[in-house]
C-alpha positions as CSV (number, residue, x, y, z in Angstrom):
1,M,19.6,-0.9,4.6
2,K,21.9,0.6,7.8
3,R,19.2,0.6,9.8
4,F,19.1,-3.5,9.0
5,L,22.9,-3.6,8.8
6,Q,23.1,-2.0,12.6
7,F,20.4,-4.4,13.1
8,L,22.5,-7.2,12.7
9,H,25.7,-6.1,14.2
10,R,23.7,-5.8,17.4
11,E,22.0,-9.0,17.5
12,N,26.1,-10.2,17.0
13,I,24.9,-12.3,13.6
14,P,28.0,-11.5,11.8
15,Q,30.3,-13.1,14.8
16,L,27.5,-16.0,14.5
17,L,27.9,-16.8,10.9
18,A,31.3,-16.6,11.6
19,V,31.8,-18.7,14.4
20,I,29.6,-21.2,12.4
21,L,31.8,-21.2,9.0
22,V,34.8,-21.7,11.2
23,I,33.4,-24.6,12.4
24,V,31.9,-26.0,9.4
25,V,36.0,-25.6,7.5
26,T,37.3,-26.9,10.9
27,S,35.1,-30.2,10.8
28,A,35.8,-30.6,7.4
29,T,39.4,-30.7,7.5
30,A,39.4,-32.4,10.1
31,I,37.1,-35.2,9.2
32,S,38.9,-35.5,5.6
33,W,42.3,-36.0,8.0
34,F,40.7,-39.0,9.7
35,E,38.4,-40.6,7.5
36,P,40.2,-42.0,4.5
37,D,37.5,-42.3,2.3
38,I,36.4,-38.6,2.8
39,D,37.4,-36.0,1.3
40,F,37.7,-32.3,1.7
41,P,34.3,-31.3,-0.4
42,A,32.9,-33.9,0.8
43,G,33.9,-33.2,4.0
44,I,31.7,-29.8,3.8
45,W,29.0,-31.1,3.0
46,W,29.1,-33.7,6.0
47,S,29.9,-30.6,8.6
48,I,26.7,-29.1,7.4
49,V,24.6,-31.9,7.4
50,T,25.8,-32.7,10.5
51,L,25.7,-29.4,11.7
52,T,22.2,-28.6,10.7
53,T,21.1,-31.8,12.6
54,V,19.2,-33.2,9.1
55,G,21.5,-36.3,9.2
56,Y,21.0,-38.1,5.3
57,G,23.8,-40.7,6.5
58,D,25.2,-40.5,2.5
59,I,28.5,-40.0,4.6
60,S,29.8,-41.4,8.2
61,P,32.4,-41.6,10.2
62,T,34.0,-44.9,10.9
63,T,36.9,-44.2,13.1
64,A,37.5,-43.0,16.1
65,G,38.8,-39.3,15.5
66,G,36.0,-39.2,12.9
67,R,33.2,-40.1,15.3
68,L,34.7,-37.7,18.3
69,I,34.5,-34.8,15.4
70,A,30.6,-35.9,14.8
71,I,30.3,-35.5,18.5
72,L,31.4,-32.1,19.1
73,I,30.2,-30.6,15.8
74,M,26.5,-32.3,17.2
75,F,26.6,-30.8,20.3
76,F,27.9,-27.5,19.1
77,G,25.5,-27.2,15.8
78,I,22.2,-27.4,17.9
79,G,23.2,-24.7,20.5
80,L,24.6,-22.5,17.2
81,L,21.5,-23.0,15.1
82,G,19.5,-22.3,18.1
83,T,20.9,-18.9,18.8
84,L,20.9,-18.4,14.9
85,S,17.0,-19.4,14.7
86,A,16.3,-17.2,17.6
87,S,18.4,-14.2,16.0
88,L,16.5,-14.2,12.4
89,A,13.1,-14.8,14.4
90,A,13.9,-11.3,16.2
91,I,14.5,-9.8,12.9
92,I,11.3,-10.5,11.6
93,I,9.1,-9.9,14.7
94,D,11.3,-6.2,15.2
95,K,10.5,-5.7,11.9
96,R,6.5,-6.8,12.2
97,M,6.7,-5.0,15.1
98,R,7.8,-1.7,14.1
99,E,5.6,-1.7,10.9
100,N,2.5,-2.2,13.2
101,R,3.5,0.9,15.5
102,G,4.3,2.7,12.6
103,M,7.8,3.2,13.2
104,S,9.0,2.4,9.7
105,T,9.4,4.5,6.5
106,A,7.4,3.2,3.1
107,T,9.2,1.9,-0.1
108,F,5.9,2.0,-2.9
109,T,5.7,4.1,-5.8
110,E,2.6,5.4,-7.5
111,H,0.6,4.6,-3.8
112,I,-2.2,6.4,-2.2
113,I,-2.1,8.3,1.1
114,L,-4.8,8.3,3.7
115,C,-4.3,11.2,6.2
116,E,-6.2,10.5,9.3
117,W,-7.5,7.8,10.8
118,N,-11.4,7.7,11.6
119,N,-14.9,5.4,11.0
120,R,-14.8,7.4,7.5
121,A,-11.4,6.2,6.7
122,R,-12.6,2.5,7.5
123,S,-15.1,2.8,5.0
124,I,-13.2,4.6,2.3
125,L,-10.4,1.3,3.2
126,T,-12.9,-0.9,2.5
127,E,-14.6,0.5,-0.7
128,L,-10.9,0.9,-1.9
129,R,-10.0,-2.9,-1.5
130,A,-13.8,-3.3,-2.7
131,D,-12.8,-2.0,-6.1
132,P,-10.4,-3.9,-9.0
133,Q,-8.9,-1.1,-9.6
134,T,-7.6,-0.6,-6.2
135,A,-7.9,-3.8,-4.8
136,E,-4.3,-4.6,-4.4
137,A,-2.7,-0.8,-4.6
138,P,-0.8,-0.1,-1.7
139,I,-1.6,2.4,0.5
140,V,-0.1,4.5,3.4
141,L,-1.9,5.6,6.2
142,I,-0.2,8.3,8.6
143,A,-2.4,8.6,11.9
144,D,-1.9,9.5,15.1
145,V,-2.8,5.8,16.7
146,E,-1.4,3.4,19.0
147,E,-0.8,0.9,16.4
148,K,-1.9,-0.3,12.6
149,P,-5.7,0.3,13.0
150,V,-6.8,-2.8,10.4
151,D,-5.4,-6.5,9.5
152,D,-4.4,-5.3,5.7
153,P,-1.5,-6.5,4.4
154,L,-1.2,-3.9,1.8
155,L,-1.8,-0.9,4.2
156,F,1.7,0.7,5.6
157,F,1.1,2.6,8.6
158,I,3.0,5.8,9.8
159,K,2.4,6.7,13.4
160,G,2.6,10.4,13.9
161,I,0.6,14.0,13.1
162,V,1.0,14.7,9.5
163,N,3.5,17.0,8.8
164,E,6.7,16.9,6.7
165,E,8.4,14.4,8.0
166,T,5.5,11.8,7.8
167,L,4.8,12.7,4.4
168,E,8.5,12.3,3.9
169,R,8.4,9.0,5.5
170,A,5.0,7.8,3.5
171,K,7.5,8.7,0.4
172,L,5.1,11.8,-1.0
173,E,7.4,12.4,-3.8
174,R,6.6,9.1,-5.2
175,A,2.8,9.0,-4.4
176,K,-0.2,8.7,-6.9
177,T,-3.2,10.0,-4.7
178,V,-3.2,11.5,-1.3
179,V,-6.7,12.1,0.4
180,V,-6.7,14.6,3.4
181,L,-9.5,13.5,6.2
182,G,-10.3,16.2,8.9
183,D,-9.6,15.3,12.4
184,D,-12.1,14.6,14.7
185,R,-10.6,15.4,17.6
186,L,-10.6,19.3,16.9
187,E,-13.8,21.9,16.3
188,A,-15.0,22.7,12.7
189,T,-12.8,25.7,12.4
190,S,-9.5,24.5,13.5
191,R,-10.2,21.1,11.7
192,D,-10.9,22.6,8.4
193,A,-7.6,24.9,8.8
194,K,-5.3,21.6,9.2
195,V,-6.5,20.4,6.3
196,V,-6.0,23.2,4.7
197,L,-2.7,23.6,5.8
198,T,-1.6,20.1,4.9
199,T,-3.3,20.2,1.7
200,L,-0.4,23.2,1.1
201,T,2.4,21.0,3.0
202,I,1.4,18.1,-0.1
203,E,1.4,20.4,-2.7
204,S,4.3,22.0,-1.9
205,I,6.4,18.8,-1.9
206,N,4.6,16.9,-5.0
207,K,2.2,19.3,-7.1
208,E,1.4,15.7,-9.6
209,A,-0.2,13.7,-7.0
210,Y,-4.1,14.3,-7.0
211,T,-5.4,15.9,-3.4
212,V,-8.9,14.9,-2.3
213,I,-10.0,16.8,1.0
214,E,-12.5,16.8,3.3
215,L,-13.7,20.3,4.7
216,V,-16.6,20.6,7.4
217,D,-17.7,24.4,6.7
218,P,-18.5,25.1,2.8
219,K,-17.0,28.6,3.5
220,N,-13.5,27.1,3.4
221,V,-13.8,25.4,0.0
222,Q,-11.9,28.9,-1.5
223,H,-8.9,28.2,0.6
224,G,-9.7,24.9,-0.5
225,R,-9.0,25.9,-3.7
226,R,-5.8,28.4,-3.2
227,A,-4.1,25.3,-1.4
228,H,-4.6,23.7,-5.3
229,A,-6.8,20.7,-3.7
230,D,-7.9,18.5,-6.9
231,E,-11.1,17.9,-5.2
232,I,-12.9,19.3,-2.0
233,I,-15.6,17.4,-0.4
234,V,-17.4,18.9,1.6
235,G,-19.1,16.5,4.2
236,H,-22.4,17.9,5.7
237,E,-23.3,19.6,2.2
238,L,-23.2,16.6,0.6
239,S,-25.0,14.9,3.0
240,S,-27.5,17.4,3.4
241,H,-27.9,17.6,-0.7
242,L,-28.5,13.6,-0.5
243,I,-31.3,14.3,2.5
244,A,-33.2,17.0,0.3
245,S,-33.2,15.1,-2.6
246,A,-34.0,12.3,-1.0
247,A,-36.8,14.1,0.3
248,I,-38.5,15.4,-2.9
249,D,-37.8,12.1,-5.0
250,H,-38.3,9.0,-3.2
251,G,-35.8,6.5,-3.5
252,I,-32.6,8.8,-5.2
253,S,-30.5,8.4,-1.9
254,N,-30.7,4.4,-2.9
255,V,-29.2,4.9,-6.2
256,V,-26.7,7.8,-5.4
257,S,-25.7,4.9,-2.6
258,E,-25.5,1.9,-5.1
259,L,-23.7,4.3,-7.8
260,L,-20.6,5.4,-5.3
261,S,-20.0,2.1,-3.9
262,A,-18.1,-0.7,-5.0
263,Q,-19.0,-3.2,-3.3
264,Y,-22.5,-3.7,-5.2
265,G,-24.6,-2.8,-8.1
266,N,-23.1,-0.3,-10.6
267,E,-20.7,1.9,-10.3
268,L,-19.5,5.8,-11.2
269,C,-16.3,5.7,-12.7
270,S,-14.1,7.5,-15.0
271,I,-12.3,5.8,-18.0
272,G,-10.3,6.7,-21.5
273,L,-11.8,7.1,-24.3
274,P,-12.5,3.9,-26.2
275,E,-10.5,3.1,-29.3
276,G,-11.8,4.4,-32.7
277,M,-14.4,7.3,-30.2
278,E,-12.1,10.1,-31.1
279,G,-13.5,13.0,-32.9
280,K,-17.4,11.7,-33.0
281,P,-20.0,13.9,-31.8
282,F,-21.2,12.9,-28.0
283,L,-24.6,11.1,-29.4
284,D,-22.7,8.7,-31.2
285,I,-20.5,7.4,-28.2
286,F,-23.1,7.9,-26.0
287,V,-25.5,4.9,-27.6
288,R,-22.0,2.6,-28.6
289,M,-20.7,3.0,-25.1
290,K,-24.3,1.1,-24.0
291,K,-24.5,-1.4,-26.8
292,E,-20.9,-2.6,-27.1
293,Y,-20.3,-2.4,-23.1
294,R,-23.2,-1.9,-21.7
295,S,-22.6,1.2,-19.6
296,I,-24.3,5.0,-19.8
297,V,-22.1,8.6,-20.7
298,L,-23.2,11.1,-18.0
299,G,-20.5,13.6,-18.8
300,I,-16.9,14.3,-20.3
301,K,-14.0,15.3,-18.4
302,R,-11.5,17.5,-21.1
303,A,-8.3,16.7,-21.4
304,K,-6.6,19.6,-21.7
305,S,-8.4,21.9,-19.0
306,G,-9.7,19.9,-16.9
307,E,-13.5,20.9,-17.4
308,L,-16.4,18.3,-16.3
309,I,-18.9,18.9,-18.3
310,S,-22.0,16.6,-17.4
311,N,-24.6,15.7,-19.6
312,P,-23.0,17.1,-22.8
313,P,-25.0,18.2,-25.7
314,A,-25.8,15.8,-28.6
315,E,-23.0,17.3,-31.3
316,M,-20.2,18.3,-28.8
317,I,-17.2,16.8,-30.6
318,I,-15.2,14.5,-28.0
319,R,-11.3,14.6,-28.9
320,A,-8.6,12.3,-28.0
321,G,-7.2,12.5,-24.5
322,D,-11.2,13.3,-23.3
323,R,-12.3,10.7,-20.3
324,L,-16.1,9.6,-19.7
325,I,-17.9,9.7,-17.0
326,V,-20.3,6.8,-16.5
327,I,-22.3,4.2,-14.9
328,A,-21.3,0.6,-15.7
329,N,-21.8,-2.4,-13.7
330,S,-18.7,-3.3,-13.4
331,R,-15.1,-1.6,-14.0
332,L,-14.6,-0.8,-17.9
333,P,-10.9,-2.4,-18.9
334,H,-10.2,1.2,-19.7
335,S,-10.8,3.1,-16.3
């Protein structure tokens, strides 16, 4: 607000509005003086209509003095409105340019912060927009690039390296999820070190934000855990596992790709426990989810411990607050 008021002052908007107000009041007074059939309130209406060059014609001067006032206000009106329009356009253009160049500060709540920009970040953004749950979610990108890299009205860009200052501008303290990608310009060790350091900074500011980080070297996973990252993705390791699985069980990579993408086919997602399923054994829930929701339950995420149990025993009791890891053909209402 302070910057906005400073900008208005710099563009002389208050002075311009004051001049317009003086002209409207003065011309209304003058027209009501010269024209016996026009009182002051009607003169205000006539002054505004004439000043804006709308010209409804419902009120018009008939005396020489009144017509002289009309001529003056019409000439002044064109110049003043042109100046005001140019100033307002400058405000809008300046705001848009600041946003595209990453110079503004975010104002979101419960948003997603994406750190670093590369081809993987572009794919992540595409997947987030393809998923109904995040299709219209506000996302803040922090990256050291010249301008906003994609045309996404709900993507807010902040230019710069990821540090306390840019995280503060991204409103980290109000964020829901933070994704930290590696800086491709660095070699592997420095890249992972930067990710871990960024994670430590994030956790020191907002421990409640769910952090997903990307590492290159599996040896650095322990450092990511010590930094309290909620999920750690080791890119090369994940690719290696998928390639090995595809070599052993042909076609497995196609299935995994379909499940991990929100753009086509079935989805792998986490949902809350549907009503009436608390206290039931896993097998009962498995059968009910297949019948009622056409989905397959792969695992359980415990509410208290956060432990993820894949392929639970049939007799395991599912408690209130637990989440189901399911394969479904679309996002379920409990997601």
